[in-house]
C-alpha positions as CSV (number, residue, x, y, z in Angstrom):
1,M,90.4,232.7,107.6
2,H,93.0,230.0,107.3
3,K,91.7,228.5,110.6
4,K,88.2,228.4,109.3
5,K,89.4,226.6,106.1
6,S,91.3,224.0,108.2
7,V,88.2,223.4,110.5
8,W,86.0,223.1,107.2
9,Q,88.5,220.7,105.7
10,K,88.6,218.7,109.1
11,C,84.7,218.4,109.1
12,S,84.8,217.5,105.5
13,L,87.2,214.7,106.0
14,Y,85.3,213.3,109.1
15,G,82.1,213.6,107.1
16,A,83.5,211.6,104.2
17,L,84.9,209.1,106.4
18,F,81.7,208.7,108.4
19,G,79.8,208.5,105.0
20,S,82.3,205.7,103.8
21,L,81.9,203.7,106.9
22,A,78.2,204.0,106.8
23,L,78.1,203.0,103.1
24,A,80.5,200.1,103.7
25,S,78.3,198.9,106.7
26,A,75.2,199.0,104.6
27,T,77.0,197.1,101.8
28,A,78.3,194.5,104.3
29,H,74.8,194.3,105.8
30,A,73.4,193.3,102.4
31,D,75.8,190.4,102.2
32,Q,75.1,187.2,104.0
33,F,77.6,184.9,105.5
34,G,77.3,181.3,106.4
35,L,79.0,178.5,108.2
36,Q,79.2,175.1,106.5
37,I,79.9,171.7,107.8
38,A,80.3,168.6,105.5
39,G,81.4,165.0,105.5
40,G,82.3,162.8,102.7
41,V,83.9,159.6,101.5
42,A,86.2,158.9,98.6
43,D,87.6,155.8,96.8
44,H,90.7,154.4,98.5
45,D,89.0,154.3,101.9
46,V,89.3,158.1,102.5
47,R,86.9,159.9,104.8
48,K,86.8,163.7,104.8
49,A,85.4,166.3,107.4
50,D,85.1,169.9,106.1
51,V,84.4,173.2,107.7
52,G,83.6,176.1,105.3
53,V,82.8,179.9,105.5
54,V,80.4,181.0,102.7
55,W,79.9,184.5,101.4
56,D,76.8,185.4,99.6
57,P,77.1,189.0,97.9
58,N,73.4,188.6,96.9
59,W,74.3,189.0,93.2
60,T,71.5,187.7,91.1
61,W,70.9,187.5,87.3
62,W,68.8,185.9,84.5
63,E,65.4,185.3,86.2
64,I,64.0,182.2,84.3
65,G,60.6,180.7,85.4
66,G,60.8,181.5,89.0
67,F,64.6,180.6,89.2
68,H,67.7,182.7,89.0
69,F,71.5,182.4,88.8
70,T,73.6,183.5,91.6
71,V,77.3,183.0,92.9
72,V,78.6,182.6,96.4
73,G,82.3,182.4,97.6
74,E,83.5,179.4,99.7
75,A,86.6,179.0,101.9
76,H,87.2,175.5,103.2
77,V,89.4,173.6,105.7
78,A,89.2,169.9,105.4
79,Y,90.7,166.9,107.2
80,W,91.2,163.6,105.3
81,D,91.3,160.5,107.4
82,I,93.0,157.8,105.2
83,R,92.1,154.3,106.5
84,E,93.8,152.3,103.8
85,N,96.6,149.9,105.0
86,Q,100.0,151.1,104.5
87,A,99.0,154.8,104.5
88,S,102.0,157.0,104.4
89,N,100.2,160.0,105.6
90,P,96.9,158.9,107.2
91,S,96.0,162.4,108.0
92,I,96.0,165.1,105.2
93,W,94.7,168.7,105.6
94,E,93.2,170.6,102.7
95,F,92.7,174.3,102.3
96,G,90.8,175.8,99.5
97,L,88.7,178.6,97.8
98,T,85.8,178.0,95.4
99,P,83.3,180.4,93.7
100,M,80.1,178.3,93.4
101,F,77.4,179.1,90.7
102,R,73.9,178.3,91.7
103,F,70.5,178.1,89.7
104,I,68.1,178.5,92.7
105,K,64.4,179.1,93.0
106,S,63.7,182.8,93.6
107,S,61.1,182.8,96.4
108,G,59.3,180.5,98.8
109,W,60.0,178.8,102.1
110,F,61.9,176.0,100.2
111,R,64.3,176.9,97.5
112,P,66.1,174.0,95.7
113,Y,69.1,174.6,93.6
114,V,71.7,173.0,91.4
115,E,75.3,174.2,91.7
116,A,78.8,173.9,90.1
117,G,82.1,175.5,90.8
118,V,85.8,175.2,90.2
119,G,88.3,176.3,92.8
120,V,91.9,175.7,94.2
121,R,93.2,173.5,96.9
122,L,96.4,173.1,98.8
123,L,97.2,169.7,100.5
124,S,99.4,169.4,103.5
125,H,100.9,166.1,102.1
126,V,101.0,164.7,98.6
127,R,101.6,160.9,99.4
128,E,98.6,158.9,100.4
129,T,100.4,155.5,100.3
130,E,103.5,154.2,98.9
131,T,101.8,153.6,95.6
132,R,99.6,156.5,95.5
133,T,100.8,160.1,95.3
134,F,99.4,163.4,94.1
135,S,102.8,164.7,93.0
136,S,101.9,168.5,93.8
137,A,100.2,170.1,96.8
138,F,98.3,172.5,94.4
139,Q,95.0,170.9,93.2
140,F,92.0,172.0,91.4
141,A,88.5,171.2,92.9
142,D,85.7,170.5,90.4
143,V,82.4,170.6,92.2
144,V,78.8,169.8,91.2
145,G,75.8,169.4,93.4
146,V,72.2,169.7,94.4
147,G,70.6,171.3,97.5
148,A,68.1,173.5,99.1
149,Q,67.9,176.7,101.0
150,F,64.9,176.9,103.4
151,G,63.3,178.5,106.4
152,A,61.4,181.6,107.2
153,H,64.6,183.7,106.8
154,Q,66.4,181.4,104.4
155,N,68.9,180.6,107.2
156,Y,69.3,176.8,106.5
157,Q,70.9,174.9,103.5
158,A,71.4,171.2,103.0
159,G,72.9,169.5,100.0
160,F,74.9,166.7,98.3
161,R,78.0,167.4,96.2
162,F,80.4,165.3,94.0
163,Q,83.9,166.9,94.1
164,H,86.9,165.8,92.0
165,L,90.4,166.9,93.1
166,S,93.4,166.9,90.7
167,N,96.2,169.0,89.6
168,A,94.9,169.0,85.9
169,G,98.0,167.2,84.6
170,I,100.4,170.1,85.7
171,E,102.6,167.3,87.2
172,H,102.5,163.4,87.0
173,P,101.3,161.2,88.4
174,N,98.0,162.8,88.7
175,P,95.6,160.2,90.1
176,G,93.1,162.6,91.4
177,I,90.4,161.7,94.0
178,N,86.6,161.7,94.0
179,F,84.5,162.6,97.1
180,S,80.8,162.4,97.6
181,Q,79.8,164.8,100.3
182,I,76.8,165.9,102.3
183,Y,76.7,169.3,103.8
184,L,74.7,171.6,106.1
185,Q,74.9,175.2,106.3
186,Y,73.6,178.0,108.6
187,N,73.4,181.5,107.2
188,F,73.7,184.6,109.5
């Protein structure tokens, strides 16, 4: 009898494990991931190349006139090319995470949206030039933009963003920097 109970417990454990994996797989399949590339320019002759991974959990709410709200999570790695004369660090790396809230058209081949988000960034260097420094590697990223998701399976996105980076006055000086960026994204 003890052996039968042990076999039953083992089968129950394997069944629960299999069910959990199947449920996790189904949940992950409902999510959509994307790869984003962007390029931008900022004041003080700074150019930026950005690669991002985007996670869309397919959360939607507040259907209004054929549009709805949604949120996506973005992780970014960016490279700043500082072309200003006397650059102390002509190459700065930026690493960050941002939740982006969108108001997007609910159906159709072409779905325009507006978006906004606030995220966090870490910079590899805080000094741009001898006279311009960010004082802390930790920065906030405020982002607003417009874009569109399109294609028969909604696999493509393109957009324009304005991004402001600063440390929100945590340390001084806090000059901040403003980027104008265009981006393309492919959703898997």
